[in-house]
N, C-alpha and C positions, 0 to 999 in steps of 0.2 A: 420632368425631373425624377418623379417616382419610378417610372419605367427605366430611366437611365441607371439608377442605382439598384434595381431589382436583382441584378446578378450577384450583388454582395451578400444578400440574405436568402435568395432563392434562384440559383442558376439551373435548377434541375428540370425546368421546362425545356431547356435547350441542350443540356448534357446529362446523360444517364448511361446505364448499361456498361458495356466493356470500356468505353472511352472514359467514363467517370471513374471506373475501378482502376484503370491504369494510372490516371493522374493522381488518384487518391493514394494508391500504394507507393508511388514515387514520393509523394509529399510525406507520407508516414515514415518512409525509410530515411528521408532527410531529417525529419523530426527526431527519429531515434538516434541518429549520429550527433545532431546538435545537442540533444538532451544529455547524451553520455558525457560530452565535453563541457557543457555548461552546467552540469550537475543538477539536472531537473528530472524528477521521476513522475511518470504519468501512470501511477499505480491505482488505476480505476478509470472507468469510463468518463467520469467527471472530475477526477482527482489530478491535481498538479502540485508537486512539492519541490521546492528548491533546496539546495544544500545537500543533495543526495550523491552518494558515491556508487556508481554502477559500472558493471562491465558492459561491453558492447552487446553481448548475447542477452543480458538481462534487459537492456534498453530496447532491443528489437522485440523481445518476448512481450514486453509491456504493450507495445504498439499492436502486435498481433492479437493478443488476448483482448485488448480493449475493442478492437475492430470486430473480431469474430463474435464476441459476446453481444456487442451492440447490434450487429447484423442479425444474428439468430433471434434475439429478443424482439426486434422490430418486425422481422419476417413472421414470427409466430403470432404476434399481435395482429399483423395484417391478415393472416390466414383466418384468425378468429373473428375479426370485426369487419373486414372488407367484404363486400358482396360481389366484387369483380375478381377475375382470374389474375393472379399476380405473377410477375416475372422475378424470380429470385435475384437474377443478375442486376435488375434495376435497383432493387433495395440494397444489394451489396455495393454497387457502384456509387450510389448517392450517399450512403452512410460512410463509405471510405472518404469521399470528397468532403463530407461534412466535418471531418476532423482537421481540416486545413488550418483553422485558427490556432492550433497547438504549435505549429511551426514557428510563427512569430513569437510565441511565448518562450519557446526554447532558445530562439536567437536573442531575444531581449534579455535573457538570463545571463548573457555574457557581460552585462553592465555591472559595475561595481556596487550598485545599490542592492543587488540580490544577495540573500544571506549565505554565508559560508557554512553555517550549521543551523539546525532547528532551534538552537538556544539563542540565536542572534535576533532577539525579539523585534527590535526596531526595523531591521531589514526584512524580517518575515512579514511584518505589517505592510511595508512598502511593496513587496512582491505580491501580497494578497490584493492590494489595490490595483496593481498592474494587471493581474491575471483576470480579475472579475469581468471586465468588458469582453475579453476574448472568450471566456467560458460562456457568457451570455450569447455572444455571436455564434459559438459552436452549437448551443442548444437550439437557437433559432434555425440554423442550417439543418440540424437533425430533424426538427419538427417539419420543416418544409419538405425535406427529403422523404420523410415518412408519409406526409399528406399526398405528395405527388405520386410516389411510387406505389402506394396502396390505395390511391383514389378515395381518400377519406377526408371529410371536412366537418366543421362544426364541433359540437360537444363530443360526439363519438370519437373524432380524431384526437381532440385534446386529451380526454380522459384515458383513452387507450395508449396514447403516446407517453403520458406521464407514468402510467403503470409499467409499461415496457422499459422505460428509462430507469425507473427505480429498481426493477428486477435486474437489469443489466449492470447497474452500479454494484449491487449487493453480490451478484455472482462473480463479477470481475475481482472484487476485493477478496472473496473467499478463495478463488483460484490462486491469486498471488500469495496469500498467506499459507494455504494448506497444500497446494499442489506444486507451486513453483518457489516455495520458500528457500530451497537449497540454492537457487540462483543468486540469492542475496546474502547468504550466510556461508561460513566456512565449514559448518557441520552438516552431516547428512542425517536425516531422520533415523532414529533408532527405536527399537521396540523396548519399552521399559520392562525389565525383568522384575523390578521392585513392585511395579503397579499390578503385576499379575497375582501377587499374593499379599494383599494389603494388611492382613492380620499380622503376618510375620514381619512385614516391613515396619509397621507402627511400633511393634515391640522392640525391634532393633533400633529404630531411630531414637527412641526414648533414652537409650543408653549412651548416645553420642553427646559430646560437648558441643558448644556453639561453634567453636573453631573447626571441629571435625565436620559439622554440618555445612559450614561455609565452604570448606574445601570440596565437599561433595557437590554442593550447588554449582560451584565453578566447573567441576568436572562434567556435571549434567548439562550445563550450557554448552560446553565444548562438544558434547556428544549429541546434543539436540534432544535430550531425554526430559521433556517438559513435564511429563507425568510424575517422574521421580522428584522433581523440584517441589511440586505441590504437596508431597507427602510430609514435608517439614512445616507446612503452613498451619496456622491456627484456624479455628472454625470460620471466623469472619473472612480471613484471607481466601480460604477455599471457595467460599461463595462469591466473593468479589473478583477473584482472579483465578479462574480454572486453567488447566493446561493450555487450552486454545488461546486464552488471553495472554499467558506468558509467552507463547510462541509469537503471537501478533506483535507484542512489544519488542521481542528480540529481533524479528525481521525488520521492524521499523528502525531500530537502532542501527542495524547493519546497513540498511539502505542509506541512512544519513551519514554514517561514519566510515563506511567500507566494511569489508568482511573482517570479522574478529580475528586477531592474530594470536594474542596470548594474554594471560592474566599474570600480573606481577605480584606473586604471593609473598615475596620478600618485603613488600611495602604494605602488607596487610596492617590495618590500624583498628584497634579496639577502643571504644569510648562508652561512657554511660550518659544517657539522655533521659531524664525523668525516671520512668519505671522500666526503661528498656536498655538492654545491652546492644550496642550498635557496632557492627563490623563493616569496614569499607575495604574493598579490594580494587586496585586499579586494573581496568581492562584496556588493553592497547588495541587501537584500530589504526588504519592507514591515515585517517584525518585527525588523529589525536587520541586523548585518553578520556575515559569516563570511569567514575567510581561506581562499582556495584555496592550499594548500601543495603544491608540487611539489618532489620530491627528485631531482636528476640525478646519475647516476654519472659516472665518468671518461670514458665514451664519449658523454656528453651525451644519454643515454637516461633516461627517467623510471623511477625505481625505487620511487617512492611518490607517491600522490595522495590528499590528505586535505582535508576541510572542517573547519576548527577555529574555535571561537568567538574573536572578537576580544577580547583582554584590555583 
């Protein structure tokens, strides 16, 4: 019985090389198409998020990046830790095939229990429970692919595999946020002219009203100028949310709700909460609206920045 089901978690003793690579590429292509229409983002080697709004190009880019980063990380780990001569095509083929469990995840996401947005907490939890067995299955396939292709076993295989997998996950996330972010947002990265001269910028921003700063923040989101946004932050916010963090949040919002269309400045709302002046601006996306909420302290500095669902 054990040998009968071995192909489920370790088919790589029978299939590898070009044959495995062809099968793996076909399955990843099907996963990309299914993920685009079932609104599932594979935005990391181990990441699966439902409720995403993606273009077909972005969906294919995710599969390509996940595979290439995984392959290169495992190949490099094999070169370092294996004592045998490796064939890159064997590692590439087995790693491509190891991503097979993501196809049923994409297909299962057509079910109504899958969340329509990341704020649908109940359905997010259900999707999480559905995804976990498939992610575990994929990791098992990845390990066996690594072990067979690199001829590694025991502690050396386990520890080097874990290290390579962690590196692959981190690198893939960084690529999606900082190199391919324009695939998921409507803005193209711009060079911040304000950030080049911070002394002049700070002096200038101090003279602006909170409404003027809000209008500028909206403009900077449209332009992708995340450095300029943080010039309005107070000291705590600058430490907690650097430009890279703002960009990461913006990319994630656009992945979930589709590429940003416009801000409805006519519906800007100002309120007072405790010691803060709060301004909310509706941001319109293909899948709905979110309010950009900015909390200003007594010095007219931004002490909080949130995207909240419109009630």
